[in-house]
C-alpha positions in Angstrom: -0.1 0.0 0.1 2.2 2.1 0.6 1.8 4.0 2.7 5.0 5.6 4.3 8.9 4.7 3.3 10.2 1.6 4.6 14.0 0.7 5.6 13.8 -1.7 2.5 10.5 -0.8 0.8 7.9 2.1 0.1 4.8 0.6 -0.1 1.8 2.5 0.7 5.2 4.2 1.0 7.2 1.0 0.0 9.2 -0.2 -2.8 13.1 -0.4 -3.5 14.1 3.1 -2.0 17.0 2.6 -4.3 15.5 3.6 -7.1 14.6 7.5 -6.6 15.8 10.8 -6.3 18.6 13.8 -6.5 20.2 14.0 -9.7 21.5 11.9 -12.5 21.5 14.0 -15.4 19.5 13.6 -18.4 19.4 10.6 -20.7 18.9 11.3 -24.0 16.3 9.3 -25.8 17.5 7.2 -28.3 16.6 4.9 -31.0 15.2 1.8 -30.3 14.4 -1.5 -32.2 11.0 -1.3 -34.1 8.7 -0.2 -31.0 4.8 -0.2 -30.7 3.0 2.3 -32.8 0.9 4.9 -31.4 -2.2 4.2 -33.4 -2.8 1.7 -36.4 -1.0 2.6 -39.4 0.9 5.2 -37.8 4.4 5.5 -38.6 6.1 7.1 -35.5 7.4 5.4 -32.5 5.4 5.5 -29.4 6.5 8.5 -27.4 7.9 10.7 -30.4 5.2 12.8 -31.7 4.2 16.1 -29.9 0.2 16.2 -29.6 -2.2 18.2 -27.3 -5.3 16.7 -26.3 -7.8 19.5 -24.4 -5.4 21.0 -22.0 -2.9 18.2 -22.0 0.2 18.1 -24.4 2.7 15.8 -24.9 6.4 17.0 -26.1 9.6 14.8 -27.0 12.7 15.4 -25.1 15.3 14.4 -22.6 14.3 11.7 -20.2 13.5 12.4 -16.9 16.1 12.9 -14.1 16.5 9.8 -11.7 18.0 9.7 -8.3 20.4 7.2 -9.3 21.4 5.7 -12.5 18.7 3.7 -14.3 20.1 1.4 -17.0 16.8 0.3 -18.0 16.2 4.2 -19.7 19.1 4.0 -22.3 17.4 3.8 -25.1 13.9 4.9 -23.8 11.9 7.5 -25.9 11.2 10.2 -23.3 9.2 13.5 -22.9 6.9 15.2 -20.8 3.5 15.8 -20.3 1.7 18.9 -19.5 -1.2 19.5 -17.8 -3.2 22.1 -15.6 -2.5 21.8 -11.8 -6.0 21.9 -11.0 -8.4 20.8 -13.5 -11.3 21.8 -10.6 -9.9 25.5 -10.6 -9.6 25.3 -14.7 -13.3 24.4 -15.0 -13.9 27.3 -12.3 -16.0 24.5 -10.1 -15.7 23.6 -6.4 -14.4 20.1 -6.5 -12.4 18.9 -3.2 -14.2 21.9 -1.1 -12.0 24.4 -3.4 -13.5 27.7 -4.2 -13.9 28.8 -7.7 -10.5 31.1 -8.6 -8.3 32.1 -11.5 -7.3 30.1 -13.6 -4.4 28.0 -12.6 -1.0 26.8 -13.1 0.4 24.0 -15.4 2.8 21.2 -14.2 5.2 18.8 -16.0 5.5 15.1 -15.7 8.0 13.2 -16.7 7.6 10.3 -19.4 9.9 7.5 -20.4 8.9 4.8 -22.9 11.3 1.3 -22.4 11.0 -0.3 -25.5 9.9 -3.9 -26.0 12.3 -6.5 -25.8 10.9 -8.2 -28.8 11.3 -6.9 -32.3 7.8 -7.1 -33.2 5.9 -5.4 -30.0 2.3 -6.0 -29.2 0.2 -2.8 -30.3 -1.2 -2.2 -26.6 1.7 -1.1 -24.1 1.6 -1.3 -20.4 1.8 1.4 -18.4 3.4 1.4 -14.7 1.7 3.1 -11.9 4.0 3.3 -8.9 3.5 3.1 -5.1 3.9 5.1 -2.3 1.9 7.4 -2.6 4.6 9.6 -3.4 7.3 7.2 -5.4 8.8 8.3 -8.6 7.4 6.0 -11.4 10.5 6.5 -13.7 13.0 5.4 -11.5 11.3 2.3 -10.9 11.8 1.3 -14.8 14.7 -1.1 -14.0 12.4 -3.0 -11.6 10.0 -3.6 -14.2 12.5 -4.4 -16.8 14.3 -6.9 -14.2 11.1 -8.7 -14.0 10.7 -8.7 -18.0 7.6 -6.5 -18.1 8.8 -5.3 -21.5 9.1 -8.8 -22.9 6.3 -8.2 -25.6 5.3 -4.5 -24.7 6.5 -1.1 -24.8 6.0 0.0 -20.7 5.2 3.6 -20.3 6.4 5.4 -16.9 5.3 8.7 -15.7 6.2 10.4 -13.1 2.8 11.1 -10.7 2.2 14.9 -10.0 4.7 16.2 -7.8 6.9 13.2 -7.5 10.7 13.3 -7.9 10.9 13.8 -11.8 7.9 16.2 -12.4 7.9 19.7 -11.9 7.0 20.7 -9.1 8.7 17.9 -7.1 6.8 18.2 -3.8 9.6 16.4 -1.7 9.7 17.6 2.0 13.9 16.8 2.9 13.5 18.1 6.1 10.7 15.1 7.1 13.1 12.8 5.9 15.7 14.1 8.0 13.3 14.5 11.1 12.8 10.6 10.6 16.5 10.3 10.6 17.4 12.2 13.6 14.0 10.3 15.2 15.5 6.9 15.5 17.1 8.2 18.5 13.7 9.4 20.1 10.8 7.1 21.5 8.7 6.7 18.3 5.7 6.4 20.4 6.0 9.4 22.7 3.5 12.6 22.4 6.9 14.7 22.0 8.2 12.9 19.3 4.5 13.2 17.6 4.5 17.0 18.1 7.9 17.1 16.2 7.0 15.2 13.8 3.9 17.5 13.3 6.2 20.4 13.5 8.2 18.7 10.4 4.9 18.0 8.3 4.1 21.9 8.9 6.9 23.3 7.9 7.1 21.4 4.7 3.6 22.8 4.3 4.1 26.2 4.5 7.3 25.8 2.2 5.3 24.0 -0.8 2.6 26.2 -0.6 4.9 29.3 -0.6 6.1 28.3 -3.3 2.9 28.4 -5.1 1.6 24.6 -5.2 -2.1 23.9 -4.8 -1.6 21.3 -2.1 -5.2 20.4 -2.9 -4.7 19.6 -6.6 -2.4 16.7 -5.6 -4.6 13.6 -5.2 -5.9 10.4 -6.5 -8.4 11.6 -8.9 -6.2 14.5 -10.7 -3.4 11.7 -11.0 -5.9 9.3 -12.9 -7.0 12.1 -15.0 -3.2 12.6 -15.8 -2.8 9.2 -17.1 -5.9 9.5 -18.9 -4.4 12.3 -20.8 -0.9 10.8 -21.5 -3.1 7.9 -23.1 -5.0 10.1 -25.3 -1.7 12.6 -25.9 0.4 9.6 -26.9 -2.3 8.4 -29.3 -2.8 4.9 -27.8 -5.9 3.4 -28.5 -5.8 0.4 -26.1 -3.0 0.2 -23.1 -2.9 -2.5 -20.3 -2.3 -1.4 -16.6 0.0 -2.4 -14.0 -0.1 -0.8 -10.7 1.8 -1.8 -7.5 1.5 -0.7 -3.5 -0.2 2.8 -3.4 -0.6 2.3 -7.3 -3.3 -0.1 -7.0 -5.7 2.1 -5.3 -4.7 4.7 -8.2 -5.5 1.5 -10.7 -8.9 0.7 -9.2 -9.6 4.3 -9.1 -8.5 5.2 -12.8 -10.5 1.5 -13.9 -13.8 3.1 -12.3 -13.3 6.9 -13.6 -11.2 6.2 -17.1 -12.2 2.7 -18.6 -12.1 3.7 -21.9 -9.0 2.4 -23.8 -8.2 -0.3 -21.0 -7.3 -3.7 -22.3 -6.4 -5.2 -19.1 -5.3 -4.5 -15.4 -2.7 -6.0 -13.2 -2.3 -5.2 -9.2 0.0 -6.2 -7.1 0.1 -5.2 -3.2 -3.5 -4.5 -3.1 -5.3 -1.4 -1.2 -8.6 -0.7 -2.2 -9.6 3.1 -2.5 -12.5 1.7 -0.4 -10.4 0.6 2.4 -7.3 2.7 2.3 -6.5 4.4 5.7 -4.8 3.4 8.9 -7.4 0.5 9.9 -6.6 -1.7 7.7 -2.8 -1.6 7.8 -3.6 -3.1 11.3 -4.8 -6.0 9.7 -2.4 -6.2 6.9 0.2 -6.5 10.0 -1.7 -9.2 11.6 -1.5 -11.5 8.3 1.7 -10.9 6.9 2.9 -11.6 10.7 0.6 -14.5 10.8 2.0 -16.5 7.7 5.7 -16.0 8.6 5.2 -17.1 12.0 3.3 -19.9 10.3 6.0 -20.7 8.0 8.6 -20.8 10.8 6.2 -23.3 13.2 5.4 -25.4 9.9 9.5 -25.9 9.8 11.0 -28.3 12.3 14.0 -27.0 12.9 13.0 -23.3 13.1 10.1 -24.3 15.3 12.6 -26.2 17.7 15.1 -23.5 17.8 12.5 -20.7 17.9 9.2 -22.4 19.4 6.1 -20.0 20.5 7.7 -17.0 18.0 4.4 -15.3 17.7 3.9 -15.3 21.9 7.7 -13.8 22.1 7.1 -11.2 19.9 4.2 -9.6 21.2 5.5 -10.1 24.5 8.4 -7.8 23.3 6.0 -5.5 21.7 4.4 -5.1 25.2 7.7 -5.0 27.3 9.4 -2.1 24.9 6.7 0.1 25.1 6.6 -0.1 28.7 10.7 0.2 29.0 12.1 1.3 25.8 15.2 0.1 25.0 18.4 2.4 24.0 21.0 1.1 22.0 24.2 2.1 19.9 24.8 0.9 16.5 27.1 1.3 13.4 25.9 2.2 10.0 27.2 2.3 6.9 28.4 5.5 6.0 28.2 7.0 9.4 31.9 7.2 11.5 29.9 7.6 14.6 27.7 4.9 16.4 24.2 6.2 16.0 22.0 6.0 19.1 18.9 4.1 18.4 15.7 3.6 20.6 13.6 0.4 20.2 10.1 0.7 21.8 6.8 -1.5 21.0 5.9 0.7 17.7 9.3 0.6 16.6 9.2 -3.3 16.6 5.8 -3.1 14.8 6.9 -1.1 12.1 10.3 -2.9 11.4 8.2 -6.2 11.2 6.0 -5.0 8.5 9.0 -4.3 6.7 11.2 -7.3 7.7 8.9 -9.5 6.2 11.0 -8.8 2.9 13.9 -10.2 4.8 11.9 -13.4 6.3 14.4 -15.5 6.5 16.4 -13.8 9.3 13.2 -12.6 11.2 12.9 -15.5 13.8 16.6 -15.3 14.7 16.2 -11.3 14.9 13.6 -11.6 17.5 14.9 -14.3 19.1 18.2 -12.1 19.8 16.3 -9.6 21.2 14.3 -11.6 23.5 17.8 -12.8 24.7 19.0 -9.1 25.5 21.1 -8.4 21.8 18.9 -5.8 20.0 21.8 -5.2 17.6 20.1 -6.5 14.5 16.9 -4.9 14.5 18.4 -2.1 15.7 20.9 -1.8 12.7 18.1 -2.5 10.0 15.8 0.2 11.7 18.4 2.6 11.6 20.3 1.8 8.3 16.8 2.4 6.3 16.2 5.7 8.2 19.6 7.3 8.0 20.4 5.9 4.4 21.2 8.9 2.0 18.6 7.3 -0.6 16.0 8.1 2.3 16.5 12.0 1.9 14.5 13.7 -0.8 13.1 11.4 -2.9 9.5 10.6 -1.5 6.9 13.3 -2.7 5.6 13.7 0.7 3.4 16.4 -1.1 1.4 14.1 -2.9 1.4 11.4 0.2 -0.2 14.1 2.4 -2.6 15.1 -0.4 -4.1 11.7 -0.7 -3.7 10.6 3.0 -5.5 14.0 3.9 -8.3 14.1 1.6 -9.1 10.4 0.6 -8.1 8.4 3.5 -8.2 10.3 7.1 -11.7 12.1 6.4 -13.5 8.8 6.1 -11.8 7.0 9.2 -11.4 8.2 12.8 -8.4 8.0 14.8 -10.9 5.8 17.2 -11.4 3.3 14.4 -7.6 2.7 13.8 -7.3 1.9 17.3 -10.6 -0.4 17.4 -8.9 -2.3 14.0 -5.7 -2.6 16.1 -7.3 -4.2 18.8 -9.0 -6.7 16.9 -5.9 -7.6 15.4 -3.8 -7.4 18.6 -5.6 -7.5 21.7 -2.7 -7.4 23.8 -0.9 -4.4 22.7 -1.1 -1.5 24.8 -3.1 1.6 23.3 -0.2 3.2 22.9 1.1 1.1 19.9 -2.7 0.8 18.3 -2.6 4.6 18.3 0.1 4.6 15.8 -0.9 2.6 12.6 2.0 0.8 10.9 3.6 3.3 9.1 1.0 6.0 9.1 2.2 7.5 12.9 0.8 10.3 13.7 -0.9 10.6 10.6 -4.3 12.5 11.7 -2.4 15.3 13.6 -0.2 15.3 10.5 -3.2 15.6 8.3 -4.7 18.6 10.4 -1.6 20.3 9.8 -1.7 19.6 6.4 -5.0 21.3 6.0 -6.5 20.1 2.4 -10.0 19.9 2.0 -11.8 16.0 2.1 -12.5 14.4 -1.3 -16.0 13.8 -2.3 -17.1 10.5 -0.5 -17.5 9.0 -4.4 -13.4 8.4 -3.9 -13.9 5.4 -1.4 -16.8 3.4 -3.8 -15.9 -0.1 -4.7 -14.7 -0.4 -8.4 -16.9 -3.0 -10.0 -15.4 -3.7 -13.7 -15.5 -6.2 -16.2 -11.9 -5.2 -17.6 -9.8 -8.5 -17.1 -7.8 -8.2 -13.9 -4.9 -9.9 -12.2 -5.1 -9.6 -8.3 -1.8 -10.6 -6.9 -0.9 -10.7 -3.1 2.2 -11.8 -1.3 1.5 -14.3 1.6 4.1 -12.6 3.9 2.5 -9.0 3.1 2.6 -7.1 6.2 1.7 -3.8 4.5 -1.1 -4.3 2.1 -3.0 -7.6 3.6 -3.3 -10.5 1.3 -7.2 -10.3 2.2 -7.2 -7.3 0.3 -6.9 -9.2 -3.1 -10.0 -11.4 -2.8 -11.8 -8.2 -1.3 -10.9 -6.2 -4.5 -11.5 -9.2 -6.7 -15.3 -9.7 -5.7 -16.3 -6.9 -7.9 -14.2 -7.5 -10.8 -15.9 -9.8 -12.7 -13.2 -11.2 -15.1 -10.3 -11.0 -12.7 -7.8 -13.6 -11.3 -6.6 -13.5 -7.7 -3.4 -15.2 -6.8 -1.7 -15.4 -3.5 1.9 -16.1 -3.9 3.1 -17.8 -0.9 6.1 -16.8 0.9 6.4 -13.5 -0.5 6.4 -9.8 1.1 4.8 -6.7 0.0 4.9 -6.4 -3.9 5.0 -9.8 -5.3 6.7 -8.7 -8.8 9.6 -7.0 -7.0 10.9 -10.3 -5.6 9.6 -13.4 -6.9 10.0 -15.0 -10.3 7.1 -16.8 -10.5 5.1 -13.8 -10.0 7.1 -12.3 -12.7 6.3 -15.1 -14.8 2.1 -14.9 -14.1 2.0 -10.9 -14.6 4.0 -11.1 -18.1 1.4 -14.0 -19.0 -1.6 -12.0 -17.9 -0.9 -9.5 -20.2 -0.3 -11.9 -23.2 -3.4 -13.6 -22.4 -5.5 -12.1 -19.6 -8.1 -14.4 -18.9 -6.3 -17.1 -18.9 -2.5 -16.0 -17.2 -0.1 -19.1 -16.6 0.0 -19.9 -12.9 1.9 -23.2 -13.2 5.1 -21.8 -11.1 2.9 -21.6 -7.9 3.0 -25.4 -7.1 6.8 -25.7 -6.9 7.1 -22.8 -4.5 9.0 -23.4 -1.3 8.9 -21.5 2.3 12.5 -19.8 3.2 15.2 -21.8 4.9 14.9 -20.0 8.2 18.3 -19.0 9.7 19.1 -21.0 12.7 21.2 -19.2 15.3 24.0 -22.0 17.1 
């Protein structure tokens, strides 16, 4: 789902942080092998023709900036899509509670078309919806190529509004820097919460002061951006693939702009009707249970780490009552780093650590026996990494959180959901949903209008759909996939066992299923599921 950036993934904020950021210079668009055509009979390769559609205009040009080099962009055909910052302002209506005003400014979104690996690509490309909210799609091109997504089709990456390769980029380095400092603070302390909100308000004031219409950064506007992109590129039909928060956006897009959509794949599912803090508690319960069950079913793991679930929950209670302070060495930091572990940290750590499932039982056992180093190093290493600063578009994230999520659930709803999932956890832990700590207070500071209630409607569609979930996904509940699939009449729902959030990122089987789905949307090849095995858990001496 994403949510906020984790040490390893961004999911809600959640995929590999190594693919976003601070400058990599423009990569000049190069020639590619016989790409898909923009329209039947069109001679120009996709992404090489300037075209205006309504208020939107695509112009070919250099590839967007990325924080790190992205080899997959070599040979890509690139450009920019210019759209209104606020379509409701352009139309003079009052969408999202906005008062009619003067015509708004334009914003620019980076576009990259990675050509198909084959010399005879299909005519219907795939468009990639990134997660977060706030992750940069262009920076995720390598993940798509490494997974073979461009085997038969061109794959299109466009920066969602406000993200790193867009202009303006609504990044907030001060929030990232506070999160790095906060590893030395008590996570659940009210004083930490006040500092968190202060950082959020500082970012809001800076972005608003620079002229950004913060209420225009939301899923409805992003969906319209993609609808404009399809038309501006001259594409008759395309396929959509969304990961993490991108699944929320994909389901919204299916409902608002179904025209021209051949098929939709969603991976790490967060339905708009459920999005918020409450569902993250159910996700944590399901993902943790999947991992704990796998250990219990593996004789060596169960013998060495018996009652792992009970041990973990006991540690959450004990650390919340008496936070543990330690120091660890973090790569790139010459001095030891102070780390405070409380119950909330332990929960949030594990939601991401399911990506490193083989080492989780050992890490929990070592903590139970007085050695917090492995967990502290992972927690601090993610927050203090240079890759964690200045890459996530918090301006887009809060625009979505605060208009589409928090207005539709209360803080009491979040606590009740946490208590249903983890009855033994203290209220101070339950008050902060995993990866969404202090969200309601942050949203009061962000101060954007609520979205229309229709944004929370269930998506009902007959578009062929692939719904992927991971059995170890502690960030978007595996059951979310089945929930979404119920109202997608031509859907194939798949849970890939022993895999964490966003199965495409780390499972060759999930990649095979995905690529086969876009070839035959009503009959993807799922045969690889039969051969999957649980991880071999680390057994300490």
